[in-house]
N, C-alpha and C positions, 0 to 999 in steps of 0.2 A: 279321244280322237280329235285331231286339230280341226279348227273351223275352215281351214283352207281346202279341206276335202269336201267336194260337193256332195250333199246328201243324196242326190239322184245319180251319182256316178256309179257305173256298173261295178267298179271295184269295191265301193262302199257297200252296196247291196249284197255282193257276193261274200264279203267279209262277215256281215251280220248273219247271213244264212249258214255260215260255217262255225259260228261261235257255239261253245258248249253251254253257256249261260242262257237264261231266259231273257231275250232281248227283243224289243220291237222298235222300229224306226217309224216315226210319224212325220208326214209332210206338214207344210204350213197350215193345212186345213184340218189336221188331226186324223188323216187317213193313213192306215198302215201301208208302208211301202216295202218293208222287209221284215221277216220273222225268223228267229233262230228255231231249229227243231225243238229245243227245250220249251220255247215259248208256245209253240203249237200244242205241245202236250199239256202245258200248264193251263192254258185258256183255249180249249178246243174250238170255241165259236169264233175266234179271231182269225181273220184271213186278210191276205194282201188285197188292197182296194176297199177295205171295209173300215169305217170310222171306229176308233177304239171305244168311243162313248156309247155305241150301240150294244157293246158287250159288257163293259164295266161302267156302270152308271153312278159310281160313288161321287158325291158332290165335292169332297175334299180332293180327290184325285183329279177331277176335271178342272177345279180351280188352280191346282198346282201346275198342271200342264199348261193352262192358259198363261199363267204368270211367267213361266220359263219361256214359252213360245214368244212372248212379247218382250224378251230381253232381260228377264229377271234372273236372279242367281239360281244355281243348281239347288234342287230340293230333294229331301228324303222324307217319305211319309210311310205310314203303315196302313194297310187296307185289310179289313176283315170281311170275308164273305160268309154268309150264314147258310146258304143253300147251294147245292144239295146237302153238303156237309160243311162244317165250319172250317175255313182255311184262313191263314194269316200270311200276308206278304209284306215285305219291306221293299219299297219301290224307289229307285234312284232315278231322278228326272234331270236331264241335262240338255242344253242346247247343242245342236250339231252344226250350227251356223246356217248361213243363207242370207240373202239380201231382202230388203223390204222391211215392213213394220212387224212381220211375224217370221219366226224361224222354225226350222225342222227340229224335232225333239226326239231324243233317244231315251227309252225307258228300260231299265234293267230290274228284273224281278228276283227277289230272294224269297223262297218258300220257307216261312218260319213255322208252318203248321205243326210239324213233328216236335220242334223245340217247345212250343207253347203247350201242346198236349202232354208232353213229358213232364213239364213243370206242374201242370194241373193234376196229372195222375199221381205224382209223388205226394202232393198234399192230400188228395182224396184217399189214396191207399193208406196212408198213416192214420187218417181219421177213421175210415171205415174198418180197417183191420183191428185197430186198437179197441174199437167199440164192440165188434162182433166176437173177437177172440177173448175178451175179458171174462165172460161167463164160463165157457168150457175150461179156460186156463185156471180160473179160481176153483172150479170143481176138481180138476186134476190135483192141484196143490193141496186142497182140503183132504182128499182121499189119501194122498201120499203121507201127509202128516198123521192121519188116523192110523194108517198101517204101520207107521214108525212108532206110534205111541200106544193108545188103548187097545187097538186090534192087532198088535204085533204077533200074538200067539193064537189068534182066533181064525182057524182055518176056513170056516164057513163064511165069515165076514170078508176074509181076504179074497175068496173066489168071487163073491158078489161085487166087491169093490173093484176088482181087476176087470170084470166084465164091463162095469160102468166106465171105468177109465179108458178102456179100449174104444168104447163107443164115442166118448168125448174126444179122444185123439183122432179117430176117423173123421169126426165132424170138423175138427180144425183143419185136417188135411184137405177135405173137400172144399172148405171155405178158401183156403190159400190157393188151391188149384183154380177155383172159379175167379178169384180176384186177379190172378196172373193172366188167365185167359181173357178176361175183360180188358185188362191193361194192354195186352198185345193187340187186341182188335181195335181199341181206341187209338193206339199209336199209329196204326196203318189206315185210319178212317178216311184220310184224304187221298189214298191211293186205291182207286177202283180196280178190282181184279179183272183180268181180261182173258183168262184161260177157259175154253169151253168145258162145261161140266154137265153131265147128264143128271138132271134132277129126278127123273123117273127111276134111274138106277139106284141113286142114293136112297130114295124112299123105300125101295124094295129091300135094300140092305138093312136099313134101320128097323123095318118091320120084322125081318128075320131075327135080328139081334135082340129085339124086345119081346119076342113071342113068349119066352119063359116067364118074364115079369107079368105079362098080361094073363098068362095061364094061372099064375098064383092068385090073382085077383078075380079070376073067372071072367076076364074081359075079352071080348072078341075084337080082333083087329081086322078092319075091312079096308083093303087097299084098292083104289081105282086109278090106273095110270094108262096113258095112251100106249099103243103097241110099239110106236117108234120112240127113239131117244128124244128127250126134251132138254135142249141145251140152253144154259144161261152162262154169261161171262162170270166166272166165280172162282172162289177158293174152295177146293173140295173139302178140306178139313173143317173149315168154318161152316159150310153148308151141312156137313154131317152133324156137326154140333147143334146147329139150328134145328134140324129135323129131330135129332135125339131128344133135345130139351122139350120140344113141343109135344111129341108123342108120349114121352115119359110122363110129363105133367098131366096129360089127358088120362093116362092109365092110373096114376096116383090119386088124382083129385076128382076123377069122374065117378060114375056109379059102379060099385062092386057088382060084377055079374052083368055089366052093361056092354055097350059097343063104342068103339072109337073108330071113326071113319077118316081115312086119309085119302084125299083126292088131289091129283096133279092135273091141272087144266092148262092146256097149251093154246094161247091165242095168237093173233097175227103179229103182235108186237110185244106181248107180255106173257109171262108164265106165272101161275099162282099155285101155291100149295095150301090146301085147306085142311085143318085138323078139327074135327068136331067130336065132342063127347056128349053123353046124355046124363051127366051128373046133376048136382044140385044147382048149378049155375052160379053167377057172381052178381052181387048187388050193384046197381048202376053207379053208386058213389065211389066204388072201388076201381071201376074200369079205367079212368084217366090216369091212375097212379100205378097200375100193375107193372109197368116196365121200369119203375124207379128202383134204384139199388136198395136192397134189403126191405122193400115194401112187401108186406104179407097180409093177405085177407084174414087168415087165421094163423097166428104165429105158432101156437102149440101144434096144430095139425101139420104145418109145414116142417117144423123141426122133427116131429115124430116120423114124418115120411122121408127124412134125410135131406130136406131142402135147405139151401143156403140163403135164399132170398135174392139170388143173383141170376137165376136161370133166364127169366124173361128180359132182364137188362142185357144179358149177353145176346139173346135173340134179336132184340131191337137194334143193337149196334152192328150185328152181322148184316141185318137187312139194310141198314143205312149205308154201310160200306159197299154193299152190292147195288147201291143206288135204287133201292126198292122201297116199299112201304109195308107197314104191319098194321092190320086192323083187327080189333077184338070186339066180338059181339056176344052178348049173353042176356038171357032172361032167367030170372029166378025160377028154379024147378024145371028148366028146359035145357040145361047144359050150356056149353060155351063153344064158340067157334073162333079159331085163330087162323088168320089168312095172311101169308107172306107173298107179296107180288113183286116180281123182278123182271127186268127187260130180257127179251129173248137174245140169244147170242147173235151178234151182227146188227142189232137194232140199238140206236143211241139211247142212253138212259135218260130219264126225266131229269131236267135241270141242266143237261149238257146242251150247249147252243149249237 
């Protein structure tokens, strides 16, 4: 935009308001004078009449704005925000003109979050998949070679080996499914869902669907929910996955013949889902690492139960995408408690300004 256009001219302000890109115009004092709709969505705390530095406090960004405002050349910098989720922006900073020793500045934001996550996911996926798939794949190939050779005419060995091969194949299918689910969630981590979802209704559906599994382990499912719907801004499929993973884990790793309690608690600004079991509990040294990919307290028990080591990592990333928090508490011999807390629908999430 040419410098002859006054930064405070109504036409300039109206043009910025109409742009599809994320753009903000700062006056000579660094105060926002106009925001495009995309900019409002990208940085919710920024408003007209508010200094940009109150919302984005990155020293490199502030220094670049100052340099351009004092007549320096156009600059392009990258900004990484760590909370509430990691986001990466490329910011173009240019002078819009003006008289005096300082000038108005125009900032254009490019959201690179999805691109960066995709790059990182590609590397992680190859590393994780190759490591975890190696064992079942080697097992399958070994049994195939045996069936083609020494056990070619051994009917009893063939039946036994085919059963093991099916089990290993299902294990690889579960692993690939969980890896893909985790990748999809991470890819959208910077996009907070905004559709109202009834968490109480989801909890009821999950309990109904897992009743048979609980019955097989003689586990009693105890659901406590408010009589009215409890809405959170969310992605229904992801919240179903979150509840399914937590309740299924409590059934699998809790005490056989015990009880799993599922409580949905609705507060003024937040909603929490609490899943408690009365199993053997988890040693303190394991708690900080439970949501890491492929981390298992007991590797043999996890694989025997059909676990992939990704369930709690998926839960953590779903909670983060919903701008919530996950807490895990456990005492040896007294079971474990997993609590996911999220903002109520209509209430700003933590971390949003």
